[in-house]
The first five atom37 places (N, CA, C, CB, O) and aatype in JSON, in Angstrom:
{
  "aatype": [15, 19, 11, 7, 3, 8, 1, 9, 15, 1, 0, 19, 7, 19, 4, 11, 11, 10, 19, 19, 4, 13, 0, 8, 15, 17, 11, 11, 11, 1, 6, 10, 0, 6, 19, 5, 6, 6, 10, 11, 10, 14, 11, 8, 15, 10, 9, 16, 3, 4, 14, 16, 1, 17, 7, 15, 11, 13, 11, 12, 19, 3, 1, 9, 10, 6, 5, 6, 4, 0, 10, 1, 5, 19, 10, 15, 2, 3, 1, 11, 15, 19, 8, 10, 9, 14, 15, 17, 5, 3, 9, 5, 19, 10, 6, 15, 10, 11, 15, 7, 10, 7, 14, 19, 18, 3, 13],
  "atom_mask": [
    [1, 1, 1, 1, 1],
    [1, 1, 1, 1, 1],
    [1, 1, 1, 1, 1],
    [1, 1, 1, 0, 1],
    [1, 1, 1, 1, 1],
    [1, 1, 1, 1, 1],
    [1, 1, 1, 1, 1],
    [1, 1, 1, 1, 1],
    [1, 1, 1, 1, 1],
    [1, 1, 1, 1, 1],
    [1, 1, 1, 1, 1],
    [1, 1, 1, 1, 1],
    [1, 1, 1, 0, 1],
    [1, 1, 1, 1, 1],
    [1, 1, 1, 1, 1],
    [1, 1, 1, 1, 1],
    [1, 1, 1, 1, 1],
    [1, 1, 1, 1, 1],
    [1, 1, 1, 1, 1],
    [1, 1, 1, 1, 1],
    [1, 1, 1, 1, 1],
    [1, 1, 1, 1, 1],
    [1, 1, 1, 1, 1],
    [1, 1, 1, 1, 1],
    [1, 1, 1, 1, 1],
    [1, 1, 1, 1, 1],
    [1, 1, 1, 1, 1],
    [1, 1, 1, 1, 1],
    [1, 1, 1, 1, 1],
    [1, 1, 1, 1, 1],
    [1, 1, 1, 1, 1],
    [1, 1, 1, 1, 1],
    [1, 1, 1, 1, 1],
    [1, 1, 1, 1, 1],
    [1, 1, 1, 1, 1],
    [1, 1, 1, 1, 1],
    [1, 1, 1, 1, 1],
    [1, 1, 1, 1, 1],
    [1, 1, 1, 1, 1],
    [1, 1, 1, 1, 1],
    [1, 1, 1, 1, 1],
    [1, 1, 1, 1, 1],
    [1, 1, 1, 1, 1],
    [1, 1, 1, 1, 1],
    [1, 1, 1, 1, 1],
    [1, 1, 1, 1, 1],
    [1, 1, 1, 1, 1],
    [1, 1, 1, 1, 1],
    [1, 1, 1, 1, 1],
    [1, 1, 1, 1, 1],
    [1, 1, 1, 1, 1],
    [1, 1, 1, 1, 1],
    [1, 1, 1, 1, 1],
    [1, 1, 1, 1, 1],
    [1, 1, 1, 0, 1],
    [1, 1, 1, 1, 1],
    [1, 1, 1, 1, 1],
    [1, 1, 1, 1, 1],
    [1, 1, 1, 1, 1],
    [1, 1, 1, 1, 1],
    [1, 1, 1, 1, 1],
    [1, 1, 1, 1, 1],
    [1, 1, 1, 1, 1],
    [1, 1, 1, 1, 1],
    [1, 1, 1, 1, 1],
    [1, 1, 1, 1, 1],
    [1, 1, 1, 1, 1],
    [1, 1, 1, 1, 1],
    [1, 1, 1, 1, 1],
    [1, 1, 1, 1, 1],
    [1, 1, 1, 1, 1],
    [1, 1, 1, 1, 1],
    [1, 1, 1, 1, 1],
    [1, 1, 1, 1, 1],
    [1, 1, 1, 1, 1],
    [1, 1, 1, 1, 1],
    [1, 1, 1, 1, 1],
    [1, 1, 1, 1, 1],
    [1, 1, 1, 1, 1],
    [1, 1, 1, 1, 1],
    [1, 1, 1, 1, 1],
    [1, 1, 1, 1, 1],
    [1, 1, 1, 1, 1],
    [1, 1, 1, 1, 1],
    [1, 1, 1, 1, 1],
    [1, 1, 1, 1, 1],
    [1, 1, 1, 1, 1],
    [1, 1, 1, 1, 1],
    [1, 1, 1, 1, 1],
    [1, 1, 1, 1, 1],
    [1, 1, 1, 1, 1],
    [1, 1, 1, 1, 1],
    [1, 1, 1, 1, 1],
    [1, 1, 1, 1, 1],
    [1, 1, 1, 1, 1],
    [1, 1, 1, 1, 1],
    [1, 1, 1, 1, 1],
    [1, 1, 1, 1, 1],
    [1, 1, 1, 1, 1],
    [1, 1, 1, 0, 1],
    [1, 1, 1, 1, 1],
    [1, 1, 1, 0, 1],
    [1, 1, 1, 1, 1],
    [1, 1, 1, 1, 1],
    [1, 1, 1, 1, 1],
    [1, 1, 1, 1, 1],
    [1, 1, 1, 1, 1]
  ],
  "atom_positions": [
    [[83.79, 166.26, 203.99], [84.36, 166.71, 205.49], [85.22, 167.75, 205.32], [85.17, 165.59, 206.32], [85.14, 167.89, 204.1]],
    [[86.12, 168.74, 205.77], [86.88, 169.29, 205.98], [88.18, 168.79, 206.04], [86.52, 169.75, 206.71], [89.05, 169.32, 205.35]],
    [[88.57, 167.36, 207.13], [89.71, 166.59, 207.02], [90.05, 166.07, 205.4], [89.47, 165.37, 208.03], [91.1, 166.19, 204.78]],
    [[88.77, 165.48, 205.0], [89.22, 165.37, 203.71], [89.15, 165.7, 202.13], [0.0, 0.0, 0.0], [89.04, 165.11, 201.05]],
    [[89.32, 167.44, 202.81], [89.06, 168.13, 201.29], [90.77, 168.34, 201.44], [87.74, 169.89, 201.07], [91.42, 168.63, 202.45]],
    [[91.27, 168.06, 199.93], [92.45, 167.99, 199.56], [93.25, 169.62, 199.3], [92.33, 167.05, 198.33], [94.43, 169.98, 199.34]],
    [[91.88, 170.38, 199.0], [92.47, 171.66, 198.79], [92.71, 172.36, 200.29], [91.48, 172.55, 197.79], [93.69, 173.07, 200.53]],
    [[91.82, 172.1, 201.13], [92.54, 172.57, 202.84], [93.84, 172.09, 202.9], [91.74, 171.81, 204.35], [94.82, 172.8, 203.15]],
    [[93.86, 170.88, 202.66], [95.18, 170.16, 203.41], [96.33, 170.77, 202.76], [95.3, 168.42, 203.23], [97.41, 170.83, 203.35]],
    [[96.12, 171.33, 201.31], [97.23, 171.49, 200.51], [97.67, 172.82, 201.15], [96.94, 171.48, 198.88], [98.82, 173.16, 201.44]],
    [[96.4, 173.58, 201.31], [97.06, 175.39, 201.64], [97.48, 175.28, 202.9], [95.85, 176.88, 201.62], [98.51, 175.88, 203.2]],
    [[96.9, 174.63, 203.75], [97.18, 174.55, 205.28], [99.12, 173.8, 205.23], [95.63, 173.18, 206.21], [100.06, 174.44, 205.69]],
    [[99.21, 172.91, 204.81], [100.79, 172.38, 204.52], [101.7, 173.52, 203.7], [0.0, 0.0, 0.0], [102.87, 173.67, 204.06]],
    [[101.31, 174.13, 202.85], [101.83, 175.23, 202.0], [102.16, 176.19, 203.26], [100.67, 175.88, 200.74], [103.33, 176.42, 203.57]],
    [[101.11, 176.73, 203.96], [101.28, 177.7, 205.38], [102.68, 177.23, 206.22], [99.76, 177.42, 206.58], [103.72, 177.87, 206.39]],
    [[102.3, 175.84, 206.69], [103.42, 175.33, 207.44], [104.47, 174.83, 207.07], [103.16, 174.62, 208.08], [105.1, 174.11, 207.84]],
    [[105.08, 175.19, 205.32], [105.86, 175.17, 204.92], [106.58, 176.01, 204.76], [105.71, 174.81, 204.4], [107.79, 175.79, 204.69]],
    [[105.91, 177.58, 204.62], [106.3, 178.78, 204.55], [106.92, 178.84, 205.95], [105.2, 179.78, 204.19], [108.12, 179.08, 206.03]],
    [[106.19, 178.62, 207.05], [107.06, 178.94, 208.43], [107.56, 178.21, 208.87], [106.61, 179.35, 209.44], [107.33, 178.14, 210.07]],
    [[108.5, 177.21, 208.35], [109.68, 176.58, 208.61], [110.38, 177.46, 208.21], [109.96, 175.36, 208.12], [111.03, 178.26, 208.88]],
    [[110.26, 177.33, 206.52], [111.43, 178.41, 205.89], [111.68, 179.73, 206.26], [111.25, 178.66, 204.6], [112.59, 180.47, 205.88]],
    [[110.95, 179.91, 206.89], [111.02, 181.4, 207.25], [111.49, 181.43, 208.96], [109.33, 182.2, 206.95], [111.87, 182.39, 209.63]],
    [[111.29, 180.05, 209.33], [111.78, 179.41, 211.0], [113.5, 179.63, 210.9], [111.3, 177.23, 211.29], [114.23, 180.4, 211.53]],
    [[113.77, 178.74, 209.99], [114.75, 178.07, 209.39], [116.08, 179.26, 209.1], [114.06, 177.34, 208.0], [117.28, 178.98, 209.18]],
    [[115.54, 180.59, 208.78], [116.55, 181.3, 207.68], [116.24, 182.63, 208.28], [116.18, 181.15, 205.82], [115.19, 183.25, 208.15]],
    [[117.7, 183.13, 209.23], [117.89, 184.37, 209.1], [117.84, 185.48, 208.27], [118.53, 184.37, 209.31], [117.33, 186.58, 208.48]],
    [[118.39, 185.08, 207.36], [118.38, 185.73, 205.79], [116.96, 185.93, 205.61], [119.02, 184.71, 204.46], [116.7, 187.13, 205.71]],
    [[116.03, 185.28, 205.41], [114.47, 185.22, 205.34], [114.22, 186.21, 206.42], [113.73, 183.67, 205.63], [114.07, 187.35, 205.96]],
    [[114.12, 186.1, 208.0], [113.57, 187.08, 208.67], [113.86, 188.27, 208.66], [113.56, 186.89, 209.6], [112.96, 189.03, 209.01]],
    [[115.26, 188.91, 208.24], [115.72, 190.31, 208.38], [114.83, 190.65, 206.94], [117.65, 190.6, 208.41], [113.92, 191.46, 207.11]],
    [[115.0, 190.14, 205.66], [114.42, 190.34, 204.23], [112.98, 190.3, 204.74], [114.84, 189.09, 202.96], [112.48, 191.19, 204.04]],
    [[111.94, 189.83, 205.56], [111.01, 190.06, 205.52], [110.37, 191.26, 206.92], [110.6, 188.77, 205.3], [109.32, 191.9, 207.02]],
    [[111.77, 191.14, 207.98], [111.33, 192.47, 208.65], [111.63, 194.08, 207.71], [112.28, 192.47, 210.18], [111.43, 195.23, 208.12]],
    [[112.23, 193.56, 206.19], [112.84, 195.01, 206.12], [111.94, 195.31, 205.08], [114.53, 195.27, 205.77], [112.0, 196.47, 204.68]],
    [[110.91, 194.35, 204.42], [109.77, 194.19, 203.37], [108.87, 194.92, 204.32], [109.26, 192.53, 202.82], [108.55, 196.08, 204.05]],
    [[108.5, 194.45, 205.24], [107.51, 194.43, 205.86], [107.44, 196.1, 206.51], [107.58, 193.16, 206.83], [106.41, 196.75, 206.34]],
    [[108.35, 196.54, 207.07], [108.73, 198.01, 207.0], [108.51, 199.21, 205.72], [110.11, 197.9, 207.2], [108.19, 200.39, 205.84]],
    [[108.83, 198.43, 204.49], [109.02, 199.29, 203.27], [107.33, 199.44, 202.88], [110.12, 198.43, 201.92], [106.97, 200.56, 202.51]],
    [[106.32, 198.38, 202.96], [104.93, 198.24, 202.53], [104.43, 198.34, 203.46], [104.46, 197.22, 201.91], [103.24, 198.04, 203.48]],
    [[105.16, 198.88, 204.88], [104.12, 199.65, 205.85], [103.39, 198.25, 206.04], [103.05, 201.13, 205.14], [102.42, 198.21, 205.28]],
    [[103.52, 197.16, 206.75], [102.57, 195.95, 207.16], [103.54, 196.24, 208.77], [102.71, 193.98, 206.0], [104.55, 196.94, 208.88]],
    [[102.72, 195.32, 210.08], [102.93, 195.37, 211.6], [104.15, 194.42, 210.99], [101.56, 194.76, 212.93], [104.06, 193.68, 210.01]],
    [[105.32, 194.65, 211.83], [106.2, 193.62, 211.98], [105.79, 192.49, 212.71], [107.27, 194.05, 212.49], [105.85, 192.44, 213.93]],
    [[105.48, 191.81, 212.17], [104.68, 190.02, 212.74], [105.44, 189.13, 212.54], [103.31, 189.33, 211.98], [106.04, 189.07, 211.46]],
    [[105.62, 188.21, 213.48], [106.85, 187.21, 212.87], [105.47, 186.17, 212.47], [108.42, 186.42, 214.28], [104.34, 186.65, 212.59]],
    [[105.63, 184.94, 212.05], [104.95, 183.73, 211.58], [105.11, 183.22, 212.52], [105.27, 182.98, 210.48], [106.09, 183.05, 213.24]],
    [[102.97, 182.65, 212.6], [103.07, 181.64, 213.61], [103.08, 179.97, 213.37], [102.01, 181.94, 214.4], [102.94, 179.4, 212.3]],
    [[103.24, 179.5, 214.43], [103.21, 177.98, 213.97], [102.34, 177.19, 214.23], [104.11, 177.3, 214.32], [102.13, 177.04, 215.43]],
    [[101.47, 176.36, 213.25], [100.19, 175.66, 213.91], [101.11, 174.45, 214.69], [98.82, 174.98, 212.57], [102.15, 173.89, 214.33]],
    [[100.41, 174.32, 215.74], [100.54, 173.33, 216.98], [99.29, 172.38, 217.38], [100.82, 174.21, 218.26], [98.27, 172.81, 217.91]],
    [[99.52, 170.98, 217.03], [98.06, 170.01, 217.5], [97.81, 170.54, 219.19], [98.46, 167.82, 217.45], [96.96, 171.44, 219.19]],
    [[98.03, 170.4, 219.8], [97.99, 170.86, 221.14], [97.34, 172.19, 221.66], [99.21, 170.89, 221.47], [96.54, 172.35, 222.59]],
    [[97.93, 173.15, 220.76], [97.58, 174.82, 221.0], [96.66, 175.18, 220.2], [98.7, 175.86, 220.76], [96.64, 175.12, 218.98]],
    [[95.58, 175.72, 221.21], [94.2, 175.75, 220.55], [93.8, 177.19, 220.0], [93.1, 175.27, 221.62], [93.47, 178.16, 220.68]],
    [[93.9, 177.08, 218.42], [93.46, 178.24, 217.98], [94.5, 178.34, 217.15], [0.0, 0.0, 0.0], [94.25, 179.05, 216.17]],
    [[95.91, 177.73, 217.2], [97.29, 178.25, 216.3], [96.77, 177.67, 215.2], [98.98, 177.69, 216.7], [97.62, 178.26, 214.52]],
    [[96.26, 177.17, 214.53], [95.81, 176.88, 213.01], [95.21, 178.0, 212.48], [94.8, 175.73, 212.83], [95.39, 178.17, 211.28]],
    [[94.55, 178.79, 213.05], [93.56, 179.76, 212.79], [94.51, 180.98, 212.72], [92.33, 179.84, 213.92], [94.54, 181.91, 211.92]],
    [[95.41, 180.67, 213.97], [96.37, 182.7, 213.64], [97.72, 181.94, 213.1], [96.97, 184.21, 215.76], [98.5, 182.89, 213.14]],
    [[98.39, 180.98, 212.68], [98.66, 180.83, 211.4], [98.23, 181.31, 210.28], [98.58, 179.98, 211.25], [98.82, 182.25, 209.75]],
    [[96.61, 180.45, 209.47], [96.55, 181.56, 208.47], [96.16, 182.84, 208.76], [95.8, 181.26, 207.54], [96.45, 183.61, 207.84]],
    [[95.74, 183.23, 209.47], [95.5, 184.59, 209.71], [96.72, 185.56, 209.69], [94.84, 184.67, 210.96], [96.6, 186.62, 209.08]],
    [[97.99, 185.24, 210.37], [98.93, 185.76, 210.18], [99.58, 185.93, 208.47], [99.61, 185.1, 211.11], [99.85, 186.94, 207.81]],
    [[99.66, 184.48, 208.15], [100.01, 184.37, 206.64], [99.24, 185.23, 205.44], [99.79, 182.92, 206.3], [99.52, 185.54, 204.29]],
    [[98.05, 185.48, 206.41], [97.24, 186.29, 205.44], [97.42, 188.02, 205.33], [95.77, 185.97, 205.84], [97.15, 188.74, 204.37]],
    [[97.89, 188.34, 206.47], [98.24, 189.17, 206.93], [99.42, 190.25, 205.87], [98.59, 188.52, 208.11], [99.41, 191.33, 205.29]],
    [[100.34, 189.08, 206.14], [101.9, 189.01, 205.46], [102.0, 188.68, 204.51], [102.82, 188.32, 205.88], [103.13, 188.48, 204.08]],
    [[100.31, 188.35, 203.28], [100.86, 187.82, 202.14], [102.17, 188.34, 200.93], [99.75, 187.72, 201.56], [103.06, 187.67, 200.39]],
    [[101.85, 189.68, 200.84], [102.69, 190.39, 200.15], [103.7, 190.48, 200.33], [102.51, 191.24, 200.05], [104.47, 190.34, 199.37]],
    [[104.16, 190.75, 201.51], [105.32, 190.94, 202.1], [106.25, 189.23, 202.15], [104.89, 191.68, 203.65], [107.48, 189.14, 202.17]],
    [[105.59, 188.42, 202.16], [105.94, 187.3, 201.78], [106.03, 186.85, 200.69], [105.47, 186.7, 202.19], [106.55, 185.76, 200.44]],
    [[105.58, 187.54, 199.93], [105.31, 187.08, 198.17], [106.69, 187.84, 197.96], [103.57, 187.85, 197.03], [107.48, 187.09, 197.4]],
    [[107.09, 188.78, 198.16], [108.16, 189.83, 197.72], [109.43, 188.79, 198.49], [107.87, 191.8, 198.48], [110.43, 188.79, 197.76]],
    [[109.5, 188.49, 198.93], [110.73, 188.11, 199.57], [110.63, 186.56, 199.16], [110.81, 188.49, 201.28], [111.76, 186.23, 198.81]],
    [[109.83, 185.59, 199.07], [109.89, 184.48, 198.17], [110.07, 184.85, 196.79], [108.75, 183.71, 198.27], [110.84, 184.11, 196.18]],
    [[109.54, 185.85, 196.1], [110.2, 186.32, 194.64], [111.3, 186.63, 194.42], [109.78, 187.26, 194.11], [111.51, 186.94, 193.25]],
    [[112.37, 186.7, 195.3], [113.68, 187.1, 195.2], [114.59, 186.25, 195.01], [114.03, 187.69, 196.12], [115.67, 186.39, 194.44]],
    [[113.82, 184.69, 195.87], [115.55, 183.73, 195.98], [114.5, 182.84, 195.17], [116.6, 182.92, 197.96], [113.28, 182.88, 195.25]],
    [[115.4, 181.9, 194.25], [114.77, 181.05, 193.19], [114.58, 179.96, 193.69], [115.42, 180.86, 192.01], [113.59, 179.37, 193.26]],
    [[115.38, 179.29, 194.72], [115.24, 178.0, 195.71], [114.17, 178.19, 196.37], [116.34, 177.74, 196.73], [113.88, 177.25, 197.1]],
    [[113.38, 179.18, 196.38], [111.99, 179.67, 197.66], [110.58, 179.87, 196.8], [112.35, 181.58, 198.6], [109.49, 180.0, 197.35]],
    [[110.76, 179.87, 195.55], [109.83, 180.76, 194.55], [108.24, 179.76, 194.67], [110.69, 180.81, 192.55], [107.05, 180.09, 194.67]],
    [[108.9, 178.55, 194.75], [107.64, 177.07, 194.81], [106.51, 177.51, 195.68], [108.3, 175.39, 195.67], [105.3, 177.35, 195.49]],
    [[107.17, 178.14, 196.75], [106.53, 178.2, 198.12], [105.41, 179.82, 198.27], [108.07, 178.21, 199.38], [104.85, 180.22, 199.29]],
    [[105.4, 180.24, 197.35], [104.59, 181.13, 197.19], [103.16, 180.77, 197.32], [104.87, 181.63, 196.11], [102.81, 179.96, 196.46]],
    [[102.22, 181.13, 198.14], [100.66, 180.38, 197.77], [100.35, 180.97, 196.25], [99.16, 180.95, 199.05], [101.0, 181.89, 195.76]],
    [[99.48, 180.44, 195.73], [98.55, 180.14, 194.49], [97.34, 181.21, 194.8], [97.96, 178.36, 194.41], [96.95, 181.37, 195.95]],
    [[96.9, 181.77, 193.94], [95.66, 182.19, 194.16], [94.32, 181.68, 194.94], [95.41, 182.31, 193.16], [93.55, 182.17, 195.77]],
    [[94.5, 180.13, 194.07], [93.71, 178.85, 194.58], [94.31, 178.82, 196.36], [94.26, 177.13, 193.45], [93.37, 178.59, 197.12]],
    [[95.31, 178.96, 196.9], [95.83, 178.45, 197.61], [94.93, 179.76, 199.26], [97.63, 178.33, 196.99], [94.52, 179.48, 200.39]],
    [[95.02, 181.12, 198.42], [94.89, 182.29, 199.45], [93.55, 182.03, 199.07], [95.65, 183.93, 199.32], [93.08, 181.91, 200.2]],
    [[92.63, 181.87, 198.34], [90.89, 181.96, 198.15], [91.05, 180.66, 199.1], [89.9, 181.76, 196.2], [90.35, 180.94, 200.07]],
    [[91.55, 179.52, 199.32], [91.01, 178.22, 200.38], [91.47, 178.78, 202.2], [92.17, 176.31, 199.83], [91.07, 178.25, 203.24]],
    [[92.55, 180.15, 202.05], [93.04, 180.22, 203.4], [92.37, 181.26, 204.04], [94.47, 180.4, 203.5], [92.4, 181.49, 205.25]],
    [[91.49, 182.15, 202.8], [90.35, 183.02, 203.29], [88.78, 182.3, 203.48], [90.26, 184.23, 202.19], [87.8, 182.8, 204.03]],
    [[88.87, 181.43, 203.05], [87.7, 180.57, 203.71], [87.55, 179.97, 204.72], [87.4, 179.76, 203.2], [86.5, 179.85, 205.36]],
    [[88.9, 179.42, 205.03], [89.07, 178.75, 206.42], [89.43, 180.01, 207.32], [90.36, 177.49, 206.46], [89.04, 179.75, 208.46]],
    [[89.82, 180.88, 207.28], [89.64, 182.27, 208.15], [88.4, 182.31, 208.9], [89.62, 183.58, 207.24], [88.16, 181.95, 210.05]],
    [[87.64, 182.85, 207.98], [86.14, 182.83, 207.86], [85.56, 182.19, 208.47], [85.65, 182.6, 206.91], [84.67, 182.67, 209.18]],
    [[85.84, 180.77, 208.43], [84.99, 179.87, 209.07], [85.73, 179.4, 210.62], [0.0, 0.0, 0.0], [84.96, 179.18, 211.56]],
    [[86.9, 179.29, 210.79], [87.69, 179.32, 212.24], [87.59, 180.52, 212.9], [89.2, 179.07, 212.16], [87.79, 180.51, 214.12]],
    [[87.26, 181.75, 212.24], [87.26, 183.02, 212.93], [85.89, 183.0, 214.11], [0.0, 0.0, 0.0], [86.15, 183.49, 215.2]],
    [[84.98, 182.64, 213.97], [84.06, 182.42, 214.83], [83.56, 181.47, 216.0], [83.48, 182.43, 214.25], [82.71, 181.72, 216.85]],
    [[84.51, 179.99, 215.74], [85.44, 179.44, 216.49], [86.24, 179.51, 217.56], [85.91, 179.33, 216.03], [86.17, 179.02, 218.69]],
    [[87.2, 180.38, 216.86], [87.98, 181.36, 217.57], [87.52, 181.7, 218.26], [88.42, 182.24, 217.18], [87.49, 181.05, 219.3]],
    [[86.65, 183.27, 218.17], [86.31, 183.76, 219.29], [85.41, 183.86, 220.47], [86.32, 184.34, 219.06], [85.17, 184.62, 221.41]],
    [[84.92, 182.35, 219.81], [84.23, 181.67, 221.05], [84.98, 181.36, 222.53], [83.78, 180.32, 220.52], [84.35, 180.82, 223.45]]
  ]
}
């Protein structure tokens, strides 16, 4: 079952921590915008997962994957936040989750 899979719980938990980290820090938001411009990524903010909002988990995962390079660059510059960088296993799980949730979200 998806609920019982600790890899999915961990990967989604990392996403939620990333979103909270950037939501509470204007410096990180500013750095993210600068890095997005530098990497020519869309200037999107991160999306919060909300249990009562349909598709919010998919949107959150999709945005994290879209902005992965920028997030990695911003977080690697700060010693206190380096632990929030998603591992390659987390990214792999998030990509699988996105491909699994995509058709349901589009429905």
